[in-house]
N, C-alpha and C positions, 0 to 999 in steps of 0.2 A: 678670358678666364676660363680654365677647364672646367667641366662638368663635375668632376669629384670634389672642387673646392667649394662649389655651389651646395652640393648635397650634404657635406659634412656639418656646416652650421645648422641646416634644417633638423638633421638627425639629432644633433646635440639638443636643439631647442625642444624636439619632441620628447626626448628621453627625461629631460628636466620637467616638463609639464606632467609626464606620467608620475615621475617620481613624487611630485608635490601633491599630486592628487592622491596617491597612495598614501601619504603621510596624514593627508586631511580627512581621509575616509577610514572610519573604523572598520575592522574585519567583523563581519556578522555571521559568516557561515552558511550564507543564503545561496540556493540555487534555484534559478528559474529557466524553464525551457518551454518555448512556443513553437509548434511546428504544424505545417499544412501540407498534406500528401494528396497528390492526384496521380493515381497508377492505373495502367491499363496493360494487360499482358499477363505473364506469369509472375507471380508475387510471392516473395519469401521475405519475411520481417519478423525479427525477434526484438523484444524491447523490454527493459526493465526499469522502473522508477522506484527509487528508495531501497531501504534495507530494514528488515523489521527490528534489528538490534540497534540501529542508529537513528532511523526516522519514524519510528513506531509503527511502520507497516511497509510492504513492498507490493509493487504490481508487476507481475510478469505477463507478457503478451505475445502471442504468435499468430501471424498472418500468413496463410499459405493457399495456394491454389491458382486458377486462371480466371481472370475476369477484370472488371472496372471497379476500383476502389476509391472512395473519397473518404479522407481521414483527417481529423483535427485533433490535436491534443495541447493542453495547457498544463504544465506541471510546476509546482512550487514545493520547496522542501527546505528543511533545515534540522536541527538536531531535534529529534522528539516530535517532527511534525512533517506530514506529507498531504498535499492536496493535488487531486488529478481531475481534470475534466477531459474526458476521452470519447470521442464521437466518431462513428464510421458508418457508411452506407455503402453497399456494393451490390453488384450483379454478376453472377456466375456466367461466364461465357458460354454460348449455346452449345459449342462443340468441346467444352472442357473435359479432359481425361479424368479429372477429379474436381469435386466441389471446392468452391472457395470458402474456406472455414476461418474463423477468428476466435481465439481462446483467450480469455483474460482470467488471471486467478490473483486474488488479493489475499495476502498473507498478513495476520496481525501479530504484534509482539504482547498485546493484551493477554496477560496469563488466563488459561481456561480454568474451569472448575477441576480440581485435581482429587484423586484418592491416593492413599499411601499404602503401597504394598498389599499383603495379604489381609490388612486390617479392614479394607473395603469401607473406610469411613472418609466422608468428605472432609478435607482439611480446611482450616481457617485461612482466609485470603492472606492475612499477615505472614503466615509461614510460607505461602506460596511465593509471594513477592520477595521475601527474604531469601528464598532457596533459588529462585530462578532469575532473579535481577540483582546479581553481584555488582553491577556497575553502579547501582544506587545504594545497596546495603552492604555492611561489613560484618553482618551477622550479630547476634546477641550474646555470644561467648557461651551458651548453653552446651555443654558436651553431648547431651542426647540429641540436641538439634543438629549439631555439627556431624554427629554420626549418621543421622538419617539423611543429611544432605549428601554425604559422600557414598552412600548406599545405592543411589540411582534407582530407588523404588517409587519415585513419583510417577504416578500414572495419569496423564491427561485425559479427561473425558471427551474432549473436542479437540479438533486439529486447527481451530481458529482460522478457518479458510472460508472465502466467499469466491466461488468460481462459476463461470458460465461459458458456453461454447455454443456458437451458432454456425451452421453449415447451409449453405443455399445450394439447391440442386441446379444443374445447368439451365441457363435462361431465367433463374428465379432470383429474387432480391433478399438481402439480409440487412439487418440493423442491429448495432450493438452500441449503446450509449451509456457510459458510466460516468457519474460525477460522485466522488467521495472525497472525505476528509478524515484523517487519522492522527491522533495526538496521544503521545506517551509522555506524561509529566514527571520529571525526576524528582521534584519536591522543592520545598522552600525552608529556609533556616528558621527553626522556632525554639527558643531556649537552648541554642547551641547543638540542636540535633536536626537530622535530615528527615523531614516528613514527606512521605509520598502523597501527592495530591490526587492522583488519579489517572485515568484514560478515557478515550473517547473515540468512537468510530460512528460514521453517518455515511449512508449511500443512497442515491437515487440512481435507478438502472431501468433502461428499456432494451429488451431482447426480442427479436422478431425475425421471422422468416415467412415469405409467401409460400414456399414449400422447400422443405428440407428437414434438418434435424436440429432440435434445440436441446441442450443439455445444461442442467444446473446442479451445483453441489455447494450446499451451505452446512457448515458444522462450526457452531460459535456458541460458547457459553460464557458467562460472567462469574469469576471467583468471588465477587462481592455481592451480586444481586440474586444469586441462586436462580439464574435465568438461562435457558437452552433454546437454540433454535437449529433445527436440522432439516435438510431437505435434499432428496436425491431423485432428480427428475429427467425424464427422456421423453420427447415428442418427435415422431416422425410424421411430418405432414406441415400443416399450416399452424403457426403458433405465435402468440405475443404475450409477453410478461412485463408488466409495468408496475414497479414497486418502490417503496422507500423503507429504509431500516435505520434505527438508531440504536447504539449501546453507549450509555453513559454511566461511567464510574468515576463520580467526583466527590471528593471529600470536602466538606465544609459548605455551609449554606450561602448563597449568593455567588458561587463560583461559576464561571463559563469555561468552555474548552480553552479559549486563549489565555486563561490564568494558569494553565497547566505547565507551561513552559516559559 
C-alpha cells in the first residue's frame, strides 16, 4: 500500500477530532502566552501585550543593548482584562558599545480626572465615562452634552501612564520585575440599562541597577476618587525601587475586580 493511502485516513481522522473539539469548546476570547528567554549578545526586542481599548491596559516593552539577559513572561488577557508577570535580570557586556537597557510602559484605559475647556472645572466622572467610552455608552440624548462631546475640549489631567527604564553600565547588572493586573468592566444589565461597574489597576514592581541609570514616570489619576499620583525620577548610579500600587474604582459594595467583566 502506498504511503499516500496511509496518510489520508489519518488526516481525515485528525480533522474530525479537531472539528468535534471546536464544537464542544465554547469560544471565550481568551489569550495566554508563557515565554522564557535566555539571550547573550546584541539584543533587540520589542513586545506589546494587550490594548487599552480592548483589554483595559497595554504594556509596551523595548530591550536593547549588548549583554546577557534572562527573561520570563506570563501574559493572560481577554476583553476588559490584562494580567502580566514580567521578570528580567541582565548584565551588560564589559566591552559593550552601549548599555543594555529595558523600558516598560503600561498605559491604562481607566479615564483620568478631566477638566472641560476654559471652564477649568473638574467634570463629574459620569460625564467622562460617557464621553470617552462610547463602546459602553450611547449618550443620554442631552444636546448640550452632545455638543461638548463633539467640541474636543476635554483635557486630561494625567496621561494614565506607568513607565520605568533601567539601563546598566558595561559590566553592571540590572533588574526589572513587573507584576500587574488591569480590569476595565463594561457593566451589568440592571432594569434594562447598562450600568458601568468600574475599573481596577494593581502593580508590584522592582527596578534596580548596580550602576547605571534608572528612570521612572508615573502619571495617574482617578476620575471617581479624586486621587492623583505623579512621579518623574532619574538616578545615575546605584538605585533600587521596590513598590506596590493599587487604583480601585468599583461601584457597589462587596464587588471584587473579577466582578467587573
